[in-house]
Phi, psi and omega in degrees: 000129184263152176289160182290342176300336182296332183303311182285324180298317179290322178297322177298325181281317188267332187232036189309322187258003176281150178290124182261318188220137173233128177220094184064239179273355180275126176228132180232137170279170178298325178296317179290320179297314182298321179300314180291321179297318180295323179289319180294320177300317178297318182297317180296316178293327179293343177274003176103004179285154181225168184311129177092351177292149184264135182238116180269149177232124176236096189196159170278169181303136176194167175298327180295325178301314177299317178302321180294317176305309182294321183292320178298317178296319181294325183269000181074022180261159183256118179279138177236091178290131184247135177290108184287356178275353181287158174285158181308319180295326179288320176295324178299321178300317181295310182295323180291317182294320180281344184051058185291144179266339187208145176232127172258128186222147179274174180299131179097355181252005183297318180295317179299313182291321178300312180295321182290317181294323177296317178295330180275353183068031182242156174226067183286163171296137180238131183237128174272128181281350180229149174076187180239085185289160176276155176302147012273004178284148180254154178259133184302305183294324177299318180298315181296321182295332183268340189274134170286147183294138173268098188292318184261132179292151175292134184290131176226156183266161182304324184266008177290136176289130181242339181216140174234118176251127184267135175226147182284152175264178181292341177271355181090356179276128181300144176239129181267111179283120184266115177247140189249178173303316183292314180295324180289327178296311181287329176297321179293318179298322177297320177298315180298317183290309187292317184268356180053054183285135178224179185297338182269003182279148180233115181261131175260119172274086179268323173287157183295143184286356171278357179262135172299335183308320178252328183295336181295344180270357179302312187284315180296327177297320177293323182299325183258357180082024177280177184252143177241125179255127181248139182199154170271129190296120171217116193315301182297317181296323181293321178295318178298321179293319178302318181288315185295320184265003179057048182299135179255336184210154172197161178225141179191164170301149181301335179301322179291317178295325176297323177298323176293318179296328181296340181293335178068164178055045182293345177293352174288341182249138178276096179254025185293339179281344186295128180244319185225127164247105187268121180238160180162185177082359178207147174294124188243115177302139182303326179297325179290320179297316180296321178301314182289323178296322178298326182284319187257346186086190185282075182240352190280136173230132184254135176234143166260109191237156175205141180302323182295345180253017179053043178122222187268147177261332177227162184216129175243113185287165179302325183296341180266006176266096182229112184265344183246015183269203181290173180298321180293324178291320177295324177294318179294324177300325181277358181275174176264003174096197182260155177302142177293168190299321184256031179231131165255137186227140173217161178254127188233158173274186183297337179270358179091005180279141181293141180254153181287164179303142178088354181257132182281134176199189180279142179274125177235141182230154175214168180136175186287357178272343188290141185305159174287330181154186177266133184303124172054035183215072184297328181294313179291326177297315180294328178290320185273325182253116180226120179055037179083001181252138175264122179268113193284334188082359177262147179256139179193186175212163178246132181277181185294342178264001177093000180283139184265133179240125178270125184244337182189176176238136173295321177279168180257020180305140176252137175243107184245113182059032178086356179261133177283128176237120178265120186308325183300326178299316184283319180299320182298318181292312183294324181295342179279353175285133187298339183268357186263126176267307178227151176211142171224130181253127182228166172261134177240156184299139179216123185298328185274315188255001183086298172227147173245145179282125178233139177247124176261119191239132171252111180294154174296151180301127178082355181268154178232135177203148179246170185297319183299321181295318180292320179295318177297322177301317181292320184298339181291336190238327189259150170300149187308321184286348178269345182291130181304137173277342182213137172248125182245117181266146174215150181271326183282151176301154177294143181294147183235154172278177180305313180288356176101004178281153177294131183276079186293327178301320178296323180289323182287326194307313182301324182286320182281330176295323177295329182280349182079018184218139179256136179219000000 
């Protein structure tokens, strides 16, 4: 088993003069990319970092972001991509848990990183990826200019952790998903096989590179000598970029693709090269999927993905998206597809026993793509990984043809615009308001975001509070995408289950029944 650093090294040898990266007016061949990556790897090690040290990135999409991924692998360092939409306290939790030694940050994120590192009790080396900052900050290009290239990659083992992606737990505490050389290798092969990626493919990183949704394609594109286009998502500009660069593939939450479809008149853009628009990561109303397919044609591919599986666990190809076919074809269109090549999947009961086709249970997966565990969190690792199987917490069933259907979540996680929102995070904040007696946070259907965060609030007796005040209260502490889009007040106590827990399914049901979809 080879380390993931080999992807770029072989691309440098076999595809030296092919275009590797496009970022606005910046274009790099694989030879040019490798030269910069080798210098960055040397620069990072020259700052005193050693094998296994964690390197955080707080930045928007750019060619430099891709260079950092490759350079960390080349230097034997562990990259920790950080969601820049988080509040400072949330970023502090991530940095503290990973005990990062260095942070690379883009323009505009210095204040966020300063507040987060102070909150984490850390004083990592900080590098600005843009401009020429004053000390104590270091400049990215200055470091590259001074460093001699590190030609040979630092040796790492198949089971060495190379990437840590943070996701929140049901308690609201961040969990670092540990991905290794081996999991990334097989994840890359699954991408190549399912999407049929070749040297002429051009991948657009429109979703943020701190998300596995798009970052999982960094390595397979390099393996085959394909091109990666990086951009910050802006609908008209993204469509122009797709046409100009002859983009063949991209992945994003359906909400982003719907925004592109909303532009109308797509025939103004030459999108004839486009083969795959990969969506997943959010509950998507069937009407929205059909709307996007009408705009783009038969380009949609659906994945059931999870960071813990180094990308997608199932894949539904464009050929299976049929909205006007038979009942069985429409049912297949609503499914999550078939298990990926390097994934075994089963539906299990509460005891972990496999259930027959057509029976709803928890989705469990195994295979060489599954994470090594959660960083520095043996309790959560033991809960999620049992006998080599990862228990997803999602409920679904498999039909007689082997297609997987997601029907609900055991957890109450909300996915809004592709971002994971755990109700406990929001409930904790709202419950601290002096006027709030009870609160339950649920996801309700939203045509734009898939799900919207809604808070159902029972005020304390004699207390008065309005929605605007609660939303302002949330904004002080939470990242913007976690702030409720809707506050729903009620006088009666929240419904409870037998053991006394809030019956969230009962609270959600009226909203999802109206939408014609169960989640």
